[in-house]
C-alpha positions in Angstrom: 0.0 0.0 0.0 1.2 3.5 -0.7 2.5 5.7 2.0 -0.4 8.1 2.6 -2.5 8.9 5.7 -6.1 7.5 5.3 -7.5 7.6 8.8 -7.5 10.2 11.5 -5.0 8.2 13.5 -2.6 8.2 10.5 -2.4 12.0 10.9 -1.2 11.6 14.5 -4.6 11.8 16.2 -5.6 9.3 18.8 -6.2 5.7 17.9 -9.9 4.8 18.0 -11.1 2.9 21.0 -13.0 0.2 19.1 -12.6 -2.3 16.3 -15.3 -3.5 14.0 -16.3 -4.6 10.5 -18.3 -2.9 7.8 -19.7 -4.1 4.4 -20.1 -7.7 5.5 -23.3 -7.6 3.4 -24.4 -4.9 0.9 -27.3 -3.9 3.1 -24.8 -3.1 5.9 -23.7 0.0 3.9 -26.6 2.1 2.6 -25.9 5.5 0.9 -28.4 7.9 -0.8 -27.3 10.8 -2.9 -28.8 14.2 -2.1 -28.9 16.1 -5.4 -27.5 19.6 -5.8 -30.7 20.5 -7.7 -33.9 18.7 -8.6 -34.5 17.9 -12.3 -36.7 20.6 -13.9 -39.2 18.2 -15.6 -38.3 19.6 -19.0 -35.4 19.0 -21.4 -33.6 16.5 -23.6 -32.1 14.5 -20.8 -33.9 11.7 -19.0 -33.1 11.6 -15.3 -33.5 8.2 -13.5 -33.2 7.7 -9.7 -32.1 4.1 -9.3 -31.5 1.9 -6.2 -29.3 -1.2 -6.5 -27.4 -3.6 -4.3 -24.1 -5.3 -5.0 -23.2 -3.2 -8.0 -20.8 -0.2 -8.3 -21.5 2.9 -10.4 -19.5 1.4 -13.3 -21.8 -1.7 -13.4 -24.9 0.6 -13.6 -23.4 2.8 -16.4 -22.8 -0.3 -18.5 -26.3 -1.7 -17.9 -28.0 1.7 -18.7 -25.8 2.1 -21.8 -27.1 -1.3 -23.1 -30.6 -0.7 -22.1 -30.9 2.7 -23.8 -28.5 2.1 -26.7 -26.0 4.8 -25.6 -22.3 4.6 -24.7 -21.6 4.1 -21.0 -19.6 7.3 -21.0 -22.7 9.2 -22.2 -24.6 8.2 -19.1 -24.3 11.1 -16.6 -23.8 10.6 -12.9 -22.8 12.8 -9.9 -20.6 10.4 -7.8 -19.1 7.0 -7.6 -20.6 4.3 -5.3 -19.1 1.1 -4.0 -20.2 -2.4 -5.1 -20.6 -3.7 -1.5 -23.5 -1.4 -0.7 -27.1 -0.5 -1.3 -26.9 2.8 -3.1 -29.5 5.2 -4.5 -28.4 7.8 -7.0 -29.5 9.7 -10.1 -28.3 9.0 -13.7 -29.0 11.0 -16.9 -29.6 9.6 -20.4 -29.2 11.8 -23.5 -32.6 11.2 -25.2 -31.5 12.4 -28.7 -28.9 9.6 -28.9 -30.9 6.9 -27.2 -33.6 4.3 -28.0 -36.1 6.7 -26.6 -35.3 9.6 -28.9 -38.3 12.0 -29.1 -39.7 11.0 -25.7 -41.2 14.0 -23.8 -42.8 14.5 -20.4 -46.3 14.7 -22.1 -46.0 11.0 -23.2 -46.0 9.5 -19.7 -42.6 7.9 -20.1 -42.7 5.5 -17.2 -43.9 2.4 -19.2 -41.3 2.9 -21.9 -38.5 3.5 -19.4 -39.5 0.3 -17.5 -39.5 -1.7 -20.7 -35.9 -0.5 -21.4 -34.9 -1.5 -17.9 -36.3 -5.0 -18.1 -32.9 -6.2 -19.3 -31.2 -4.7 -16.3 -31.2 -7.2 -13.4 -31.0 -5.6 -10.0 -31.9 -2.0 -10.9 -34.9 -0.6 -9.0 -36.3 2.5 -10.6 -37.6 4.9 -7.9 -38.2 8.1 -9.9 -37.8 9.6 -13.3 -37.9 13.1 -14.8 -36.3 15.4 -17.4 -33.7 18.1 -17.4 -31.9 20.5 -19.8 -28.4 19.2 -19.2 -26.5 16.0 -18.4 -25.8 15.1 -14.8 -22.0 15.7 -14.2 -19.5 14.6 -11.6 -19.8 16.7 -8.4 -23.4 17.8 -9.1 -24.6 16.7 -5.7 -25.0 18.3 -2.3 -23.8 15.2 -0.5 -24.8 11.7 0.7 -26.9 10.3 3.5 -25.4 7.2 5.1 -26.8 4.3 7.2 -24.0 2.0 8.1 -24.0 -1.2 10.3 -20.8 -2.0 12.1 -20.5 -5.7 13.2 -18.0 -7.6 15.5 -17.4 -4.7 17.9 -14.6 -5.1 20.4 -12.3 -2.8 22.4 -8.9 -1.9 21.2 -5.9 -1.7 23.5 -5.9 1.5 25.6 -2.4 2.7 24.4 -3.8 5.0 21.7 -6.6 6.6 23.7 -4.8 9.8 24.5 -6.2 13.3 24.8 -4.6 14.5 21.6 -7.4 13.6 19.2 -9.2 16.9 19.4 -8.3 20.5 20.1 -7.4 21.7 23.6 -10.5 22.2 25.7 -12.3 19.2 24.3 -10.2 16.3 25.7 -11.3 16.6 29.3 -14.7 15.3 28.8 -13.9 12.8 26.1 -10.5 11.1 25.7 -9.8 10.8 29.4 -13.2 9.1 30.0 -12.5 6.8 27.0 -9.1 5.9 28.5 -10.7 5.3 31.9 -13.2 2.9 30.4 -10.5 1.0 28.5 -8.4 0.6 31.6 -11.3 -0.5 33.8 -10.4 -3.8 35.6 -12.0 -6.9 34.2 -13.1 -5.2 30.9 -14.3 -7.8 28.4 -13.4 -7.6 24.7 -17.1 -7.5 24.0 -18.1 -3.9 24.9 -20.4 -3.4 27.8 -23.5 -1.4 26.6 -23.1 1.4 29.2 -19.4 1.8 28.5 -19.9 1.7 24.8 -22.6 4.3 25.0 -20.3 6.7 26.9 -17.5 6.3 24.4 -19.8 6.8 21.4 -21.4 9.9 23.0 -18.0 11.5 23.7 -16.5 11.0 20.3 -19.7 12.2 18.7 -19.7 15.4 20.8 -16.1 16.1 19.8 -16.8 15.6 16.1 -19.8 17.9 16.3 -17.8 20.7 18.0 -14.5 20.4 16.1 -15.3 18.7 12.8 -13.3 16.0 11.2 -10.3 16.1 8.9 -11.6 15.8 5.3 -9.2 13.0 4.3 -9.7 11.1 1.1 -10.4 7.4 1.9 -8.6 4.4 0.6 -11.1 4.0 -2.3 -9.7 7.1 -3.9 -6.3 5.5 -4.5 -7.3 2.1 -5.9 -6.5 -1.4 -4.7 -3.1 -1.3 -3.1 -2.6 2.2 -4.4 -2.9 1.1 -8.1 -4.8 4.2 -9.3 -2.3 6.5 -7.7 0.6 4.6 -9.2 -1.0 4.8 -12.6 -1.4 8.6 -12.1 2.3 8.9 -11.6 2.9 6.9 -14.7 0.6 9.2 -16.7 2.7 12.2 -15.4 5.8 10.4 -16.7 4.3 10.2 -20.2 2.3 7.0 -20.3 -0.8 7.3 -22.6 -4.3 6.2 -21.6 -8.0 7.0 -22.1 -9.3 10.2 -20.6 -11.4 8.7 -17.9 -8.4 6.6 -16.7 -6.2 9.8 -16.8 -8.8 11.7 -14.7 -9.0 9.0 -12.1 -5.2 8.7 -11.9 -4.6 12.4 -11.6 -7.3 12.7 -9.0 -5.5 10.1 -6.9 -2.3 12.0 -7.2 -4.0 15.3 -6.2 -5.6 13.4 -3.2 -2.2 12.0 -2.1 -0.8 15.5 -1.8 -3.9 16.8 0.0 -3.8 14.0 2.6 -0.2 14.7 3.3 -1.0 18.4 3.6 -3.4 17.6 6.4 -0.6 15.5 8.1 1.8 18.4 7.9 -0.9 20.8 9.2 -1.5 18.6 12.2 2.3 18.5 12.9 2.2 22.3 12.8 -0.6 22.3 15.4 -3.1 23.8 12.9 -5.4 20.9 12.0 -8.2 22.5 13.9 -7.3 26.2 13.6 -6.8 28.8 11.0 -3.4 30.1 9.8 -2.4 33.5 8.6 -2.6 33.5 4.8 -5.2 30.6 4.6 -7.7 30.4 1.8 -11.0 29.7 3.6 -14.2 28.2 2.1 -17.7 29.3 3.1 -19.8 26.2 4.1 -23.1 27.6 2.7 -21.9 28.8 -0.7 -18.5 27.3 -1.3 -17.0 30.7 -1.9 -13.3 31.1 -1.3 -11.6 34.1 0.4 -8.2 35.0 1.9 -7.6 35.1 5.6 -4.9 37.7 6.4 -5.2 37.3 10.1 -6.2 33.9 11.4 -7.4 35.0 14.8 -10.1 37.1 13.1 -11.7 34.0 11.5 -11.1 31.3 14.1 -14.6 31.7 15.7 -16.2 31.1 12.3 -14.2 27.9 11.9 -15.4 26.6 15.3 -19.0 27.2 14.4 -18.7 25.4 11.0 -19.4 28.5 9.1 -16.1 28.3 7.2 -13.2 25.9 6.9 -9.6 26.5 5.8 -8.8 24.7 2.5 -6.1 22.5 1.2 -4.6 22.1 -2.3 -6.0 20.1 -5.2 -3.1 21.1 -7.5 -3.9 22.2 -11.1 -3.8 25.1 -13.5 -6.8 27.0 -11.9 -6.0 26.5 -8.2 -5.5 29.6 -6.1 -2.6 29.5 -3.6 -2.6 30.8 0.0 0.2 32.8 1.5 2.5 32.6 4.5 2.5 29.5 6.8 -0.4 27.9 4.9 1.6 28.2 1.6 4.7 26.7 3.2 2.8 23.6 4.3 1.4 23.1 0.8 4.9 23.3 -0.6 6.1 20.7 1.9 3.3 18.3 0.8 4.2 18.8 -2.9 7.9 18.2 -2.2 6.9 14.9 -0.5 5.5 13.8 -3.9 8.8 14.9 -5.6 6.8 16.9 -8.2 6.1 20.5 -8.8 3.1 22.7 -9.7 4.0 22.8 -13.4 3.6 19.0 -13.6 -0.1 19.4 -12.8 -0.5 22.3 -15.2 1.2 20.2 -18.0 -1.3 17.4 -17.4 -4.1 20.0 -17.9 -5.6 19.2 -14.4 -8.1 22.0 -13.5 -7.2 22.2 -9.8 -9.4 23.4 -6.9 -9.5 24.1 -3.2 -10.9 21.5 -0.8 -12.2 22.0 2.7 -9.7 20.8 5.3 -12.5 20.2 7.9 -16.0 19.0 7.5 -18.9 18.8 10.0 -21.2 15.8 9.6 -24.8 16.6 9.9 -27.5 14.6 11.8 -24.9 12.3 13.3 -26.7 9.5 15.2 -25.9 6.0 16.3 -28.0 3.1 17.6 -26.9 0.0 19.4 -28.8 -2.7 17.4 -27.6 -5.9 19.1 -24.6 -7.0 21.1 -21.4 -6.2 19.2 -23.3 -4.1 16.6 -23.9 -0.4 16.1 -25.6 1.5 13.3 -24.4 5.0 12.4 -26.5 7.4 10.4 -25.3 10.8 9.1 -25.0 13.2 6.2 -21.7 14.2 4.7 -21.0 16.9 2.0 -20.0 15.8 -1.5 -16.5 14.3 -1.7 -16.2 13.4 2.0 -15.7 9.8 3.1 -17.9 7.8 5.5 -14.9 5.5 6.3 -12.9 8.5 7.5 -15.7 9.5 9.9 -15.9 6.0 11.2 -12.2 6.0 11.7 -12.7 8.3 14.8 -14.6 5.5 16.5 -13.1 2.3 14.9 -10.3 0.4 13.5 -12.1 -1.2 10.6 -11.5 -4.7 9.5 -10.8 -5.2 5.8 -13.9 -4.6 3.7 -15.3 -7.3 1.3 -14.7 -6.4 -2.4 
């Protein structure tokens, strides 16, 4: 596996107090996309809301391409979903190039759409509509998750130190966690009361401080294969555009995750720095922060976040200490900014912290807990769970 931080503990935060397993069955990991905008009901693109189990987004694109006689790359979608899940998301079909050319909202399209989908085993059509443009990557507000964790057990207490969150939060959380883990006679199977205290404390800390917006392991491919391909593309290897995009995204993500590591080492994972570029949570607008102390309160109330680099030709750069940390992360890759410009990667700023919404958990059965929450687009559920758990390897 490549040398990249993937979990909060990889940044130097406390090791999680629990271990568990996710995705033992597709229904254990349920995800529903929340669109950035609803389809208008008019236009030349057919929008389909589809639920499926045990299929990734690529599988669905191939099925829809065959069903509607279009190329899989012509099928629009907002985000990638894992195979080992029950996922609900929207797709768009260009009607003028499909087997339903000429179809309009006045013709009650449901029967025709269902006939096309008869050849697609495992796709459940929940809704359909029309819109004026194709659905594109990133055109979503975020995702709602419902995740069952099985095989819960305590970890060793050695990692449960008060360093996981900013000063002022550790007294009511990490010390209590450590006390629970060190209690004489503690069984490997968590006692319900002790487990409840630990889950409550970690949840309170995440709600008040946010979580580092790391990219999860999925971003880098199996054993880092997508990242390694990205480096090969930068060295001149030719490939199809969609593979190039995936590889370069993995390289950008590698630098971003290391940026968060260096930020934590500088004591600034949960605070602003002079020269930061900040992002407004509501609008996504980016602005410069000349004096960090003037914006720290807005960071702590989730109104804004500092941002990290997704290097490319259009990416804005911060100043001062924030810029120095970005340069360190880029040096760790042994590349420079012009390498990303040469590859025609657009570049962007990405929030360094995110605040999960409606974070809840339920103790279903002994050794099982179900988490429910909303995360903004591009944030990883496995990173959030990494505050609570060392996760056993997922089924592919």
